[in-house]
C-alpha positions as CSV (number, residue, x, y, z in Angstrom):
1,M,22.9,-112.8,16.6
2,I,25.8,-115.0,16.9
3,R,28.5,-114.2,19.6
4,G,31.8,-115.9,20.4
5,N,33.6,-115.3,23.5
6,G,37.1,-116.7,24.3
7,V,36.8,-119.3,21.5
8,T,39.8,-121.6,21.6
9,K,40.4,-124.7,19.5
10,A,43.5,-126.9,20.1
11,F,44.6,-130.1,18.4
12,A,47.0,-132.1,20.6
13,D,49.9,-129.5,21.0
14,T,48.8,-127.0,18.3
15,V,46.5,-124.1,19.2
16,L,44.7,-123.1,16.0
17,L,42.4,-120.4,17.5
18,D,43.3,-118.9,20.7
19,K,40.6,-116.8,22.8
20,V,38.8,-115.4,19.9
21,D,35.9,-113.0,20.5
22,F,33.5,-112.2,17.7
23,L,30.0,-110.8,17.2
24,I,27.7,-111.2,14.1
25,G,24.8,-109.0,14.0
26,E,21.2,-110.2,13.4
27,G,20.6,-110.4,9.5
28,K,24.4,-109.9,8.7
29,K,26.1,-112.0,6.1
30,I,29.7,-112.8,6.5
31,G,32.6,-114.4,4.6
32,L,35.8,-115.8,6.4
33,V,39.0,-114.9,4.6
34,G,42.5,-115.8,5.6
35,R,45.5,-117.8,4.6
36,N,45.4,-121.7,4.2
37,G,45.6,-123.5,7.6
38,C,44.6,-120.3,9.7
39,G,41.3,-121.9,11.0
40,K,38.5,-120.5,8.8
41,T,36.7,-123.9,8.2
42,T,37.2,-125.1,11.7
43,L,35.8,-121.7,13.0
44,M,32.7,-122.2,10.6
45,K,32.3,-125.8,11.8
46,M,32.3,-124.4,15.3
47,I,29.8,-121.8,14.6
48,V,27.5,-124.4,13.2
49,G,28.0,-126.8,16.0
50,E,29.8,-129.6,13.7
51,E,33.2,-129.2,15.7
52,E,33.8,-129.2,19.4
53,I,35.2,-126.0,21.0
54,T,38.3,-126.5,23.4
55,A,37.4,-123.5,25.4
56,G,35.1,-120.5,25.5
57,F,31.6,-120.5,24.0
58,I,29.6,-119.7,21.0
59,D,25.9,-118.6,21.6
60,R,23.9,-118.9,18.3
61,E,20.4,-119.1,19.9
62,G,17.8,-118.2,17.6
63,A,20.3,-117.6,14.7
64,K,19.6,-118.8,11.1
65,I,22.7,-120.2,9.6
66,A,23.2,-121.0,6.1
67,Y,26.4,-122.9,5.4
68,I,27.9,-124.8,2.3
69,P,30.8,-126.9,3.5
70,Q,34.1,-127.1,1.7
71,E,33.5,-130.6,0.7
72,F,30.2,-132.5,0.8
73,D,28.9,-136.0,-0.3
74,F,26.2,-135.3,-2.8
75,P,27.9,-135.8,-6.0
76,D,24.6,-135.8,-8.0
77,I,23.4,-132.6,-6.6
78,A,24.4,-129.0,-8.0
79,V,25.7,-126.6,-5.3
80,G,22.8,-124.3,-6.0
81,D,20.4,-127.3,-5.2
82,Y,22.4,-128.1,-2.1
């Protein structure tokens, strides 16, 4: 299970995510959908621990997370092999 509570992300004077709560149940598969610039990639990076959280917390203890980033540095590897 992955749980976020009060997750906030701010860049300088811009608040991208403000006190977001979420729960992803054990064994669930999710997709993040939204308009450009709304914080989908940033939220995913925070869930996997690649991006710092401004406030709140994400508990991912024991969770198995599979994530293919939007951009990656493996030009000689097919996405399916990555």
